[in-house]
C-alpha positions in Angstrom: -32.0 17.4 2.7 -28.6 18.1 1.3 -28.4 17.1 -2.3 -25.5 14.9 -3.3 -24.8 14.2 -6.9 -22.6 11.1 -7.5 -20.6 10.6 -10.7 -19.6 6.9 -11.3 -18.5 5.0 -14.4 -21.1 2.3 -14.4 -23.2 0.1 -12.0 -20.8 -1.9 -9.9 -21.7 -4.7 -7.5 -19.6 -3.1 -4.7 -21.2 0.4 -5.0 -24.9 -0.4 -5.5 -25.4 -1.4 -1.8 -23.6 1.9 -0.8 -25.9 4.0 -3.0 -28.9 2.3 -1.5 -27.6 3.0 2.0 -27.0 6.6 1.2 -30.5 6.9 -0.3 -32.0 5.6 2.9 -30.0 8.2 5.0 -30.2 12.0 5.5 -29.0 12.8 2.0 -30.9 13.3 -1.2 -28.7 11.5 -3.7 -28.7 10.9 -7.5 -26.2 8.8 -9.3 -25.0 9.8 -12.8 -23.6 6.9 -14.8 -21.4 7.2 -17.9 -21.9 3.7 -19.2 -24.4 0.9 -18.6 -21.7 -1.8 -18.2 -23.2 -5.1 -17.1 -26.3 -3.7 -15.4 -28.9 -4.6 -18.0 -27.2 -7.0 -20.4 -24.1 -9.0 -20.9 -20.9 -7.2 -21.4 -17.3 -8.5 -21.9 -15.3 -8.2 -18.8 -11.7 -7.5 -19.9 -10.2 -9.3 -16.9 -12.3 -12.5 -16.9 -12.3 -12.6 -20.7 -15.9 -13.7 -20.8 -19.3 -12.0 -21.2 -20.8 -11.3 -17.8 -24.1 -10.1 -16.4 -24.3 -9.9 -12.6 -27.2 -11.7 -11.1 -27.8 -9.4 -8.2 -29.7 -6.0 -8.6 -27.4 -3.1 -9.3 -30.0 -0.4 -9.9 -32.6 -0.9 -7.2 -33.2 1.4 -4.3 -31.8 4.7 -5.5 -32.3 7.2 -8.3 -29.9 7.4 -11.2 -29.4 8.6 -14.8 -27.5 7.0 -17.6 -25.6 9.7 -19.5 -25.1 9.4 -23.2 -21.6 7.9 -23.8 -20.1 8.9 -27.1 -17.0 6.8 -26.7 -16.2 4.6 -29.7 -15.0 2.0 -27.3 -17.1 2.2 -24.2 -15.6 0.8 -21.0 -13.4 1.5 -18.0 -10.2 0.2 -19.4 -9.1 3.5 -21.0 -9.5 7.3 -20.5 -11.8 7.8 -23.5 -14.1 4.9 -22.5 -16.4 7.2 -20.5 -17.1 10.3 -22.6 -20.4 12.1 -21.9 -20.4 15.7 -23.1 -23.7 16.3 -21.3 -22.3 15.5 -17.9 -22.0 19.1 -16.8 -25.5 20.2 -17.9 -27.2 17.1 -16.4 -25.5 17.6 -13.0 -26.2 21.3 -13.0 -29.8 20.7 -13.8 -30.2 18.5 -10.7 -28.8 21.4 -8.6 -26.7 19.5 -6.0 -25.1 20.9 -2.9 -22.1 18.7 -3.3 -20.6 16.3 -5.9 -18.9 12.9 -5.2 -16.8 11.7 -8.0 -15.5 8.1 -8.2 -12.1 8.2 -10.0 -10.7 11.0 -12.2 -9.1 9.0 -15.0 -12.0 9.2 -17.5 -12.7 12.1 -19.8 -16.2 12.8 -18.3 -14.9 12.6 -14.7 -12.0 15.0 -15.3 -14.3 17.4 -17.1 -16.7 17.4 -14.1 -13.9 17.7 -11.6 -12.5 20.8 -13.2 -15.8 22.5 -14.0 -17.4 22.2 -10.6 -14.3 23.1 -8.6 -15.1 26.3 -6.7 -18.8 26.1 -7.5 -19.8 23.3 -5.1 -17.8 21.1 -2.7 -16.2 18.2 -4.5 -15.6 14.9 -2.7 -13.4 12.3 -4.3 -13.4 8.5 -4.0 -10.4 6.5 -5.3 -8.3 3.7 -3.8 -4.9 4.3 -5.5 -1.7 3.5 -3.6 2.0 4.0 -4.2 2.7 0.2 -3.9 3.7 -0.1 -7.5 5.8 3.1 -7.8 9.3 2.8 -9.3 11.5 5.8 -8.7 12.4 7.7 -11.8 11.4 10.5 -14.2 8.0 8.9 -15.2 7.0 8.6 -11.5 8.0 12.2 -10.8 6.1 13.5 -13.8 3.0 11.4 -12.8 3.2 12.8 -9.3 3.3 16.3 -10.6 0.2 15.7 -12.8 -1.6 14.1 -9.9 -0.9 17.0 -7.6 -2.4 19.3 -10.2 -5.5 17.1 -10.5 -6.1 16.8 -6.8 -6.0 20.6 -6.4 -9.6 20.4 -7.7 -10.7 18.1 -4.8 -12.1 19.5 -1.6 -12.3 16.2 0.4 -10.8 12.8 -0.4 -12.5 9.8 1.1 -9.6 7.4 1.7 -10.2 3.7 2.1 -7.3 2.6 4.2 -3.7 3.2 5.2 -2.0 2.8 1.8 -4.6 5.1 0.2 -4.2 7.7 2.9 -0.5 7.9 2.4 -1.1 8.2 -1.4 -3.4 11.2 -0.9 -1.0 12.8 1.6 1.9 12.4 -0.8 -0.1 14.2 -3.6 -0.8 17.3 -1.6 -4.0 16.8 0.3 -4.0 18.2 3.8 -5.3 16.5 7.0 -8.5 18.6 7.0 -9.2 17.4 3.4 -9.0 13.7 4.3 -11.8 11.6 5.7 -11.9 7.8 6.2 -14.7 5.9 4.6 -13.9 2.2 4.8 -13.7 0.0 1.7 -16.6 -2.3 2.3 -18.7 -5.0 0.8 -22.3 -6.1 1.6 -21.3 -8.0 4.8 -24.8 -9.0 5.6 -25.2 -10.9 2.3 -22.1 -12.9 2.9 -22.7 -13.6 6.5 -26.4 -14.6 6.2 -27.6 -18.2 6.4 -24.2 -19.4 7.5 -25.1 -23.0 8.5 -27.0 -23.6 5.3 -24.2 -22.2 3.1 -21.6 -24.2 5.0 -23.6 -27.4 4.2 -23.9 -26.4 0.5 -20.1 -25.8 0.4 -19.4 -29.2 2.1 -21.6 -30.9 -0.4 -19.8 -29.2 -3.3 -16.4 -30.2 -1.8 -17.5 -33.8 -1.8 -18.6 -33.5 -5.5 -15.0 -32.4 -6.2 -13.7 -35.4 -4.5 -12.5 -33.7 -1.3 -12.9 -35.7 1.9 -14.5 -34.0 4.9 -11.3 -34.0 7.0 -9.2 -32.6 4.2 -8.2 -28.9 4.1 -8.8 -26.5 1.2 -6.8 -23.4 0.0 -9.1 -21.2 -2.1 -8.3 -18.6 -4.7 -11.1 -16.5 -6.1 -10.5 -13.8 -8.8 -9.4 -13.2 -12.4 -6.8 -15.7 -13.6 -4.4 -13.0 -14.8 -0.8 -12.0 -14.2 -1.7 -9.2 -11.8 -3.2 -11.8 -9.3 -0.3 -14.2 -9.8 -2.2 -17.5 -9.6 0.9 -19.2 -11.2 2.9 -18.3 -8.1 0.2 -19.9 -5.9 0.1 -23.1 -7.9 3.9 -23.5 -7.7 4.0 -22.6 -4.0 1.3 -25.0 -3.3 3.2 -27.7 -5.2 6.4 -26.9 -3.2 4.6 -26.9 0.1 3.6 -30.5 -0.5 1.2 -30.8 2.5 -0.7 -34.1 2.5 -4.5 -34.0 2.6 -4.8 -30.5 1.3 -6.5 -29.3 -1.9 -6.3 -26.1 -3.9 -9.4 -24.6 -5.6 -9.3 -21.9 -8.3 -12.5 -20.0 -8.7 -12.6 -17.6 -11.7 -11.6 -17.3 -15.3 -9.1 -15.3 -17.3 -6.2 -15.4 -19.8 -4.1 -17.7 -17.6 -6.8 -20.4 -17.1 -5.6 -22.7 -19.9 -2.0 -22.5 -18.8 -2.9 -23.2 -15.2 -5.1 -26.2 -16.1 -2.3 -27.6 -18.2 0.3 -27.2 -15.4 -2.1 -28.7 -12.9 -3.1 -31.6 -15.2 -1.3 -34.2 -13.1 -2.3 -32.7 -9.7 -5.5 -34.4 -8.6 -5.7 -32.1 -5.6 -6.1 -29.0 -7.7 -9.6 -28.0 -8.9 -11.0 -25.4 -11.2 -14.6 -24.3 -10.7 -14.7 -21.5 -13.3 -16.4 -18.1 -13.2 -19.1 -17.9 -10.5 -21.8 -15.2 -10.4 -22.4 -13.0 -7.4 -25.3 -14.8 -5.8 -23.2 -17.9 -5.6 -20.1 -16.3 -3.9 -21.2 -16.8 -0.3 -21.0 -20.5 -0.9 -17.8 -20.3 -3.0 -15.8 -18.7 -0.2 -17.0 -21.4 2.2 -15.3 -24.0 0.0 -12.0 -23.0 1.5 -10.5 -23.2 4.9 -8.2 -20.4 4.1 -8.5 -17.8 1.3 -5.5 -16.5 -0.6 -4.8 -13.4 -2.8 -1.2 -13.6 -3.9 -1.2 -10.6 -6.2 2.0 -9.0 -7.4 0.2 -6.1 -9.1 0.3 -3.6 -10.5 -3.0 -2.2 -9.4 -4.1 -4.5 -6.6 -5.2 -1.3 -4.7 -7.3 -3.1 -2.2 -8.7 -6.6 -2.9 -12.4 -6.6 -1.9 -12.4 -10.4 -2.2 -10.5 -10.4 1.1 -13.4 -8.5 2.7 -15.8 -11.1 1.3 -13.8 -14.1 2.4 -13.5 -12.6 5.9 -17.3 -11.9 6.1 -17.7 -15.6 5.3 -15.5 -16.5 8.4 -12.3 -17.4 6.6 -8.7 -16.3 7.5 -6.7 -14.9 4.7 -3.2 -15.0 3.1 -2.3 -11.9 1.0 0.9 -10.6 -0.5 2.3 -7.3 0.7 1.3 -5.7 -2.7 -2.4 -6.1 -1.8 -3.7 -2.8 -0.6 -5.8 -4.0 2.3 -2.9 -5.9 4.0 -2.1 -3.4 6.8 -5.7 -2.7 7.5 -7.2 -6.2 7.6 -4.4 -8.7 8.1 -3.4 -9.2 11.7 -0.6 -11.7 11.7 -1.6 -15.1 13.2 -5.0 -13.6 14.2 -7.0 -12.9 11.0 -4.4 -14.2 8.5 -0.8 -13.9 7.2 1.1 -11.7 4.7 4.1 -12.6 2.6 6.4 -10.7 0.1 4.9 -10.5 -3.3 6.5 -12.8 -5.9 8.4 -14.8 -3.3 7.4 -18.4 -4.0 9.4 -19.9 -1.1 7.9 -17.4 1.4 4.4 -18.2 0.2 5.2 -21.9 0.4 6.3 -21.4 4.0 3.3 -19.4 4.8 1.0 -22.1 3.4 2.7 -24.7 5.5 2.5 -22.5 8.6 -1.2 -21.9 8.0 -2.2 -25.4 7.3 -0.2 -26.7 10.3 -2.6 -24.7 12.4 -5.8 -26.3 11.1 -7.3 -26.4 14.5 -6.9 -22.6 14.8 -8.3 -21.8 11.3 -11.9 -21.8 12.5 -11.0 -19.5 15.4 -9.0 -17.2 13.1 -12.0 -17.1 10.8 -14.2 -15.9 13.6 -11.7 -13.1 14.4 -11.7 -12.2 10.7 -15.5 -12.0 10.6 -15.5 -9.9 13.8 -12.9 -7.5 12.4 -14.6 -7.0 9.0 -17.9 -6.2 10.8 -16.5 -2.7 11.4 -15.7 -2.3 7.6 -19.4 -2.2 6.6 -21.5 -0.5 4.0 -23.4 1.2 6.9 -20.2 2.7 8.3 -19.0 3.7 4.9 -22.3 5.5 4.3 -22.2 7.3 7.6 -18.7 8.5 7.0 -19.7 9.9 3.6 -22.8 11.6 5.0 -20.6 13.3 7.7 -18.0 14.4 5.1 -20.8 15.8 2.9 -22.4 17.7 5.8 -19.0 19.2 6.8 -18.0 20.2 3.2 -21.4 21.6 2.3 -21.9 23.4 5.7 -25.2 21.7 6.5 
């Protein structure tokens, strides 16, 4: 079996199912982590602003090693947060046929990228885009640095259209690019649909929402990047009767949002919800919205999750997944980021079609079925086989 070493920052809820799927396939894989993160104990999430420990297994079903991290401030929020001097020796000792690196912008990852170049095939996984670029000297300098970095990559596994254009712009050729969809654990979100719909309906009633009323749902970190303030103001401007807005999540803007919505009885806050609860959370809404303005909304995996739960979506054009997952008036709608009037119009348009929302949700679920962990794993297996010549 071809041996694939994987270098990742820390156990992540979106990657653990992928690693399990790869372990069950034709590859012998071993994951090397530079930090424990929230896998075994609580850790502060810098976006949510609270201590978090995920309540789904992140380390089951595949082999892994935690490398010693000598960073004085461990974490993924800065370059020196993942610093494992033993990364080269540990990977070499395992004797892989290929190496898959998730992200380059950590000391250990850049070290491994440069060391193993030319020794074994290097596959790279990142979801960066050019959505936030502003023309000027800093962008030109960054582009030159990125072109130098990506010279060390043999195959880039792009997640979607924006990410593909990013890799092409930074010097990777067609034969170096392979699509591996950005995916979530669809099965977990699709399972027990009727039971979870009942749970969500009961929860809505507890919030004071009548059965015939519609709900717009936001799930994510309450931070500037996600632009929940724009959503609140656009919802107020839309002024559609019999419609509620639910914010699921926590973050630095929570207090401000609660204060601004203090006299809006149709706006509800349910706080941070852990992973096992999310399939019910998404079913609270009739339409899901991610109004991000960026920078850094490179994909928006919450959109995948909402679609797997059978919900149409509204996203801004600064959300990376928009051209791949949003089919206008079929799976959802897109609007210009930061444009309150446009979002308000989109909300009114969506909510006026309440009879179509269920049908659009079914189309969303059907589309996201092709963006699965199984398909992602198969694409990676094929890319490894081609790169390693096995």
